[in-house]
One Martini backbone bead per residue (centre of mass of N, CA, C, O) as a GRO file, in nm:
protein
  299
    1MET     BB    1  -4.886  -4.542  -1.024
    2THR     BB    2  -4.743  -4.705  -1.306
    3GLY     BB    3  -4.614  -4.978  -1.367
    4THR     BB    4  -4.309  -5.032  -1.295
    5LEU     BB    5  -4.166  -5.044  -0.982
    6HIS     BB    6  -3.908  -4.914  -0.766
    7GLY     BB    7  -3.637  -5.070  -0.590
    8ALA     BB    8  -3.381  -5.070  -0.307
    9VAL     BB    9  -3.063  -5.134  -0.191
   10LEU     BB   10  -2.845  -4.944   0.022
   11GLY     BB   11  -2.476  -4.941   0.008
   12HIS     BB   12  -2.136  -4.997   0.165
   13PRO     BB   13  -2.124  -5.265   0.079
   14ILE     BB   14  -2.370  -5.474  -0.140
   15GLY     BB   15  -2.315  -5.764  -0.281
   16HIS     BB   16  -2.420  -5.953  -0.014
   17SER     BB   17  -2.707  -5.901  -0.037
   18LYS     BB   18  -3.046  -6.048   0.040
   19SER     BB   19  -3.280  -5.852  -0.025
   20PRO     BB   20  -3.363  -5.918  -0.316
   21ALA     BB   21  -3.466  -6.204  -0.264
   22LEU     BB   22  -3.684  -6.129  -0.054
   23HIS     BB   23  -3.852  -5.920  -0.215
   24ARG     BB   24  -3.909  -6.071  -0.474
   25ALA     BB   25  -4.068  -6.301  -0.349
   26ALA     BB   26  -4.297  -6.127  -0.230
   27TYR     BB   27  -4.398  -5.990  -0.498
   28ARG     BB   28  -4.472  -6.242  -0.646
   29LEU     BB   29  -4.687  -6.339  -0.452
   30LEU     BB   30  -4.855  -6.048  -0.466
   31GLY     BB   31  -4.856  -5.937  -0.765
   32LEU     BB   32  -4.617  -5.723  -0.799
   33ASP     BB   33  -4.476  -5.457  -1.006
   34PHE     BB   34  -4.167  -5.512  -0.870
   35SER     BB   35  -3.863  -5.392  -0.833
   36TYR     BB   36  -3.526  -5.517  -0.708
   37GLU     BB   37  -3.211  -5.370  -0.597
   38ALA     BB   38  -2.859  -5.325  -0.590
   39ILE     BB   39  -2.690  -5.023  -0.466
   40ASP     BB   40  -2.398  -4.876  -0.467
   41THR     BB   41  -2.361  -4.654  -0.179
   42THR     BB   42  -2.241  -4.370  -0.068
   43ASN     BB   43  -2.228  -4.084   0.106
   44ALA     BB   44  -2.170  -3.905  -0.151
   45SER     BB   45  -2.401  -4.045  -0.348
   46PHE     BB   46  -2.679  -4.030  -0.200
   47PRO     BB   47  -2.813  -3.754  -0.269
   48ALA     BB   48  -2.831  -3.813  -0.583
   49LEU     BB   49  -3.018  -4.060  -0.560
   50LEU     BB   50  -3.257  -3.906  -0.431
   51ASP     BB   51  -3.297  -3.721  -0.664
   52ARG     BB   52  -3.376  -3.937  -0.862
   53VAL     BB   53  -3.620  -4.041  -0.720
   54ARG     BB   54  -3.779  -3.778  -0.730
   55ALA     BB   55  -3.773  -3.739  -1.043
   56GLU     BB   56  -3.902  -4.021  -1.151
   57ARG     BB   57  -4.161  -4.133  -1.004
   58THR     BB   58  -4.099  -4.488  -0.984
   59TRP     BB   59  -4.103  -4.524  -0.664
   60TYR     BB   60  -4.151  -4.699  -0.341
   61GLY     BB   61  -3.851  -4.780  -0.227
   62LEU     BB   62  -3.597  -4.811   0.047
   63SER     BB   63  -3.311  -4.971   0.150
   64VAL     BB   64  -3.097  -4.912   0.441
   65THR     BB   65  -2.752  -4.924   0.496
   66MET     BB   66  -2.441  -4.943   0.542
   67PRO     BB   67  -2.349  -4.592   0.602
   68LEU     BB   68  -2.673  -4.444   0.578
   69LYS     BB   69  -2.876  -4.405   0.824
   70ASN     BB   70  -2.809  -4.112   0.918
   71ASP     BB   71  -2.834  -3.967   0.646
   72ALA     BB   72  -3.134  -4.037   0.597
   73ALA     BB   73  -3.247  -3.870   0.842
   74ALA     BB   74  -3.155  -3.591   0.693
   75LEU     BB   75  -3.294  -3.629   0.382
   76VAL     BB   76  -3.568  -3.656   0.446
   77ASP     BB   77  -3.899  -3.528   0.499
   78GLU     BB   78  -3.976  -3.766   0.707
   79LEU     BB   79  -4.038  -3.901   1.040
   80THR     BB   80  -4.079  -4.132   1.246
   81PRO     BB   81  -4.067  -4.184   1.574
   82THR     BB   82  -3.847  -4.401   1.559
   83ALA     BB   83  -3.645  -4.251   1.375
   84ARG     BB   84  -3.621  -3.999   1.546
   85LEU     BB   85  -3.510  -4.135   1.803
   86LEU     BB   86  -3.256  -4.277   1.636
   87ASP     BB   87  -3.144  -4.131   1.386
   88SER     BB   88  -3.244  -4.389   1.196
   89VAL     BB   89  -3.248  -4.525   0.861
   90ASN     BB   90  -3.387  -4.831   0.674
   91THR     BB   91  -3.655  -4.678   0.549
   92VAL     BB   92  -3.800  -4.565   0.229
   93VAL     BB   93  -4.094  -4.404   0.154
   94VAL     BB   94  -4.252  -4.363  -0.158
   95THR     BB   95  -4.444  -4.075  -0.257
   96GLY     BB   96  -4.691  -3.883  -0.371
   97THR     BB   97  -4.814  -3.562  -0.437
   98ASP     BB   98  -5.064  -3.337  -0.509
   99ASP     BB   99  -4.832  -3.160  -0.687
  100GLY     BB  100  -4.624  -3.392  -0.815
  101GLY     BB  101  -4.443  -3.491  -0.613
  102THR     BB  102  -4.208  -3.609  -0.359
  103HIS     BB  103  -4.215  -3.842  -0.078
  104LEU     BB  104  -4.001  -3.899   0.215
  105LEU     BB  105  -4.009  -4.172   0.437
  106GLY     BB  106  -3.868  -4.236   0.756
  107ASP     BB  107  -3.769  -4.552   0.883
  108ASN     BB  108  -3.751  -4.835   1.140
  109THR     BB  109  -3.718  -5.204   1.125
  110ASP     BB  110  -3.488  -5.313   1.308
  111VAL     BB  111  -3.636  -5.346   1.578
  112ALA     BB  112  -3.844  -5.561   1.480
  113GLY     BB  113  -3.627  -5.755   1.384
  114LEU     BB  114  -3.492  -5.813   1.654
  115VAL     BB  115  -3.735  -5.894   1.825
  116ASN     BB  116  -3.847  -6.129   1.635
  117ALA     BB  117  -3.586  -6.298   1.636
  118LEU     BB  118  -3.571  -6.343   1.946
  119ARG     BB  119  -3.854  -6.460   1.992
  120HIS     BB  120  -3.824  -6.701   1.800
  121ALA     BB  121  -3.576  -6.822   1.967
  122GLY     BB  122  -3.680  -6.763   2.304
  123VAL     BB  123  -3.700  -6.497   2.425
  124GLY     BB  124  -3.770  -6.337   2.705
  125ARG     BB  125  -3.839  -6.151   2.954
  126ALA     BB  126  -3.618  -5.950   3.096
  127PRO     BB  127  -3.340  -5.923   2.983
  128ARG     BB  128  -3.002  -5.936   2.974
  129VAL     BB  129  -2.825  -5.668   2.797
  130ALA     BB  130  -2.584  -5.663   2.522
  131VAL     BB  131  -2.387  -5.426   2.328
  132LEU     BB  132  -2.208  -5.421   2.025
  133GLY     BB  133  -2.161  -5.107   1.965
  134GLY     BB  134  -2.254  -4.751   1.824
  135GLY     BB  135  -2.430  -4.739   1.580
  136GLY     BB  136  -2.718  -4.761   1.386
  137THR     BB  137  -2.785  -5.052   1.513
  138ALA     BB  138  -2.745  -4.996   1.823
  139VAL     BB  139  -3.000  -4.824   1.867
  140SER     BB  140  -3.191  -5.050   1.792
  141ALA     BB  141  -3.101  -5.240   2.020
  142VAL     BB  142  -3.196  -5.064   2.250
  143ALA     BB  143  -3.494  -5.058   2.166
  144ALA     BB  144  -3.530  -5.365   2.176
  145ALA     BB  145  -3.472  -5.406   2.478
  146ALA     BB  146  -3.717  -5.240   2.567
  147ARG     BB  147  -3.936  -5.423   2.431
  148LEU     BB  148  -3.825  -5.684   2.608
  149GLY     BB  149  -3.790  -5.563   2.911
  150ALA     BB  150  -3.535  -5.449   2.990
  151PRO     BB  151  -3.377  -5.301   3.267
  152ALA     BB  152  -3.098  -5.303   3.103
  153ILE     BB  153  -2.785  -5.171   2.945
  154ASP     BB  154  -2.490  -5.278   2.781
  155VAL     BB  155  -2.214  -5.094   2.626
  156PHE     BB  156  -1.963  -5.190   2.393
  157LEU     BB  157  -1.658  -4.997   2.341
  158ARG     BB  158  -1.371  -4.871   2.204
  159ASN     BB  159  -1.521  -4.571   2.222
  160PRO     BB  160  -1.692  -4.425   2.478
  161ALA     BB  161  -1.724  -4.131   2.351
  162LYS     BB  162  -1.950  -4.273   2.132
  163ALA     BB  163  -2.228  -4.305   2.325
  164GLY     BB  164  -2.445  -4.095   2.275
  165PRO     BB  165  -2.677  -4.238   2.105
  166THR     BB  166  -2.740  -4.469   2.308
  167ARG     BB  167  -2.794  -4.288   2.553
  168ASP     BB  168  -3.028  -4.122   2.439
  169VAL     BB  169  -3.220  -4.357   2.391
  170ALA     BB  170  -3.231  -4.474   2.673
  171GLU     BB  171  -3.332  -4.218   2.813
  172ALA     BB  172  -3.598  -4.187   2.643
  173LEU     BB  173  -3.688  -4.498   2.748
  174GLY     BB  174  -3.591  -4.555   3.053
  175LEU     BB  175  -3.300  -4.693   3.024
  176ALA     BB  176  -3.060  -4.841   3.161
  177HIS     BB  177  -2.706  -4.721   3.119
  178ALA     BB  178  -2.395  -4.874   3.015
  179VAL     BB  179  -2.052  -4.798   2.966
  180ARG     BB  180  -1.805  -5.006   2.812
  181GLY     BB  181  -1.517  -5.149   2.758
  182TRP     BB  182  -1.368  -5.361   2.537
  183ASP     BB  183  -1.182  -5.512   2.754
  184GLU     BB  184  -1.449  -5.639   2.907
  185ALA     BB  185  -1.613  -5.833   2.724
  186ALA     BB  186  -1.499  -6.124   2.752
  187ARG     BB  187  -1.568  -6.139   3.066
  188ALA     BB  188  -1.891  -6.034   3.056
  189LEU     BB  189  -2.094  -6.188   2.849
  190ALA     BB  190  -2.175  -6.439   3.030
  191GLY     BB  191  -2.382  -6.232   3.205
  192PHE     BB  192  -2.590  -6.260   2.966
  193ASP     BB  193  -2.875  -6.333   2.787
  194VAL     BB  194  -2.814  -6.100   2.570
  195VAL     BB  195  -2.636  -6.057   2.257
  196MET     BB  196  -2.562  -5.766   2.041
  197SER     BB  197  -2.410  -5.753   1.732
  198THR     BB  198  -2.327  -5.439   1.543
  199LEU     BB  199  -2.103  -5.520   1.369
  200PRO     BB  200  -1.913  -5.567   1.125
  201PRO     BB  201  -1.758  -5.761   0.939
  202HIS     BB  202  -1.507  -5.885   1.157
  203GLY     BB  203  -1.533  -5.693   1.415
  204ALA     BB  204  -1.530  -5.974   1.632
  205ASP     BB  205  -1.282  -6.159   1.595
  206ALA     BB  206  -1.101  -6.095   1.841
  207LEU     BB  207  -1.312  -6.142   2.059
  208ALA     BB  208  -1.346  -6.442   2.004
  209GLY     BB  209  -1.071  -6.523   2.110
  210GLU     BB  210  -1.097  -6.400   2.393
  211LEU     BB  211  -1.342  -6.561   2.482
  212ALA     BB  212  -1.226  -6.838   2.466
  213GLY     BB  213  -0.996  -6.783   2.669
  214ALA     BB  214  -1.171  -6.676   2.914
  215THR     BB  215  -1.358  -6.964   2.910
  216ALA     BB  216  -1.162  -7.163   2.945
  217GLY     BB  217  -1.278  -7.423   3.173
  218THR     BB  218  -1.585  -7.286   3.248
  219GLY     BB  219  -1.818  -7.354   3.014
  220GLY     BB  220  -1.914  -7.097   2.947
  221PRO     BB  221  -2.190  -7.014   2.838
  222ALA     BB  222  -2.492  -7.064   2.915
  223ALA     BB  223  -2.749  -7.223   2.854
  224GLY     BB  224  -2.972  -6.996   2.675
  225ARG     BB  225  -2.774  -6.797   2.560
  226PHE     BB  226  -2.780  -6.509   2.344
  227LEU     BB  227  -2.672  -6.455   1.999
  228LEU     BB  228  -2.676  -6.154   1.792
  229ASP     BB  229  -2.554  -6.132   1.454
  230ALA     BB  230  -2.581  -5.896   1.211
  231ALA     BB  231  -2.347  -6.031   1.068
  232TYR     BB  232  -2.414  -6.261   0.775
  233ASP     BB  233  -2.129  -6.183   0.609
  234PRO     BB  234  -1.992  -6.422   0.698
  235TRP     BB  235  -2.110  -6.771   0.766
  236PRO     BB  236  -2.001  -6.795   1.040
  237SER     BB  237  -1.895  -6.615   1.266
  238ALA     BB  238  -1.655  -6.609   1.498
  239LEU     BB  239  -1.848  -6.537   1.729
  240ALA     BB  240  -2.062  -6.757   1.679
  241ALA     BB  241  -1.883  -7.004   1.682
  242THR     BB  242  -1.784  -6.964   1.976
  243TRP     BB  243  -2.057  -6.948   2.122
  244SER     BB  244  -2.143  -7.236   2.039
  245ARG     BB  245  -1.911  -7.392   2.170
  246LEU     BB  246  -1.997  -7.259   2.462
  247GLY     BB  247  -2.334  -7.309   2.462
  248GLY     BB  248  -2.475  -7.113   2.290
  249VAL     BB  249  -2.722  -6.918   2.126
  250ILE     BB  250  -2.804  -6.865   1.788
  251VAL     BB  251  -2.878  -6.555   1.606
  252PRO     BB  252  -2.903  -6.484   1.306
  253GLY     BB  253  -2.892  -6.198   1.113
  254ILE     BB  254  -3.099  -6.307   0.893
  255GLU     BB  255  -3.342  -6.286   1.090
  256MET     BB  256  -3.352  -5.986   1.097
  257LEU     BB  257  -3.379  -5.939   0.792
  258LEU     BB  258  -3.644  -6.074   0.762
  259TYR     BB  259  -3.829  -5.906   0.968
  260GLN     BB  260  -3.760  -5.625   0.847
  261GLY     BB  261  -3.862  -5.698   0.555
  262VAL     BB  262  -4.160  -5.745   0.620
  263GLU     BB  263  -4.217  -5.453   0.701
  264GLN     BB  264  -4.142  -5.330   0.432
  265VAL     BB  265  -4.339  -5.479   0.244
  266LYS     BB  266  -4.585  -5.342   0.366
  267MET     BB  267  -4.509  -5.045   0.310
  268PHE     BB  268  -4.457  -5.069   0.004
  269ALA     BB  269  -4.725  -5.172  -0.086
  270ARG     BB  270  -4.878  -4.922  -0.011
  271ALA     BB  271  -4.716  -4.718  -0.192
  272GLY     BB  272  -4.784  -4.907  -0.466
  273GLY     BB  273  -5.134  -4.947  -0.428
  274GLY     BB  274  -5.283  -5.082  -0.162
  275ALA     BB  275  -5.151  -5.387  -0.064
  276ALA     BB  276  -5.131  -5.413   0.253
  277ALA     BB  277  -5.367  -5.600   0.309
  278VAL     BB  278  -5.251  -5.841   0.169
  279ALA     BB  279  -4.989  -5.863   0.328
  280ALA     BB  280  -5.123  -5.902   0.600
  281ALA     BB  281  -5.303  -6.151   0.538
  282ARG     BB  282  -5.011  -6.295   0.415
  283GLU     BB  283  -4.765  -6.301   0.611
  284ARG     BB  284  -4.686  -6.602   0.630
  285ASP     BB  285  -4.638  -6.637   0.329
  286VAL     BB  286  -4.419  -6.425   0.307
  287ILE     BB  287  -4.223  -6.545   0.509
  288ASN     BB  288  -4.188  -6.821   0.358
  289VAL     BB  289  -4.074  -6.718   0.082
  290MET     BB  290  -3.836  -6.575   0.214
  291CYS     BB  291  -3.710  -6.823   0.335
  292ASP     BB  292  -3.666  -6.976   0.069
  293ALA     BB  293  -3.478  -6.752  -0.068
  294ILE     BB  294  -3.248  -6.800   0.198
  295GLY     BB  295  -3.267  -7.094   0.353
  296LEU     BB  296  -3.492  -7.100   0.558
  297ALA     BB  297  -3.698  -7.200   0.780
  298ARG     BB  298  -4.009  -7.232   0.822
  299ARG     BB  299  -4.263  -7.094   1.039
   0.00000   0.00000   0.00000
């Protein structure tokens, strides 16, 4: 592939996404002639967009966000072991084939994004972990808990009947897994070292009010307990603000976005012309310019 190569983040809604700022900063640093845009894409329009990517043959990759992660797993040509385990794709690497066609490889960098964000914040080994929600990001949170050495994970759902995907991933990883009702969450969350909220923006607003009421006068979560809220716009979320007031440690969702984006940059660089070695050799520089692009402190 020669000339400007194209990439994008897909999802609905997508106007709030900071992925274009992250990726453009990295590609400028690496001297890659890569464009990167945000394309509002619904479940209904997603297959046609992938057809366009296949036909144009000028693409290096796609970032995929809600509500498309499970659809992407079914529509690409091949899945990495991580994506296959999770049945959830947030990264599509586009390469050419020997016969002039296009190959779409689905991967999932959300797991690495969660793990690296939590480790950077100071989370140690074998934390007690709770997950809020059961969608495409929740399965990544289960896998991240396993990588962190969690002995077990509790998943809080409004509808426990929808726990199948998180249960399947936990069982495949040998991780003890409990499904709990949403009405238990406010009373229970202070008992965990790490809470990962995988809900969409405002999805935990009501829980934030319940949590404040349930812990009023008791000192709230102990110092050193972590909340990672994957919904980073608007920020702070109601849940993050409440957790902070109660003495907990906040890991903004944008930290997850940063670290999963770093992994995507390395894969996309390889797809676009063999520059992965450059990206790997300058990973700290890549991270720092991406931090600058979204207003995070340099690592």
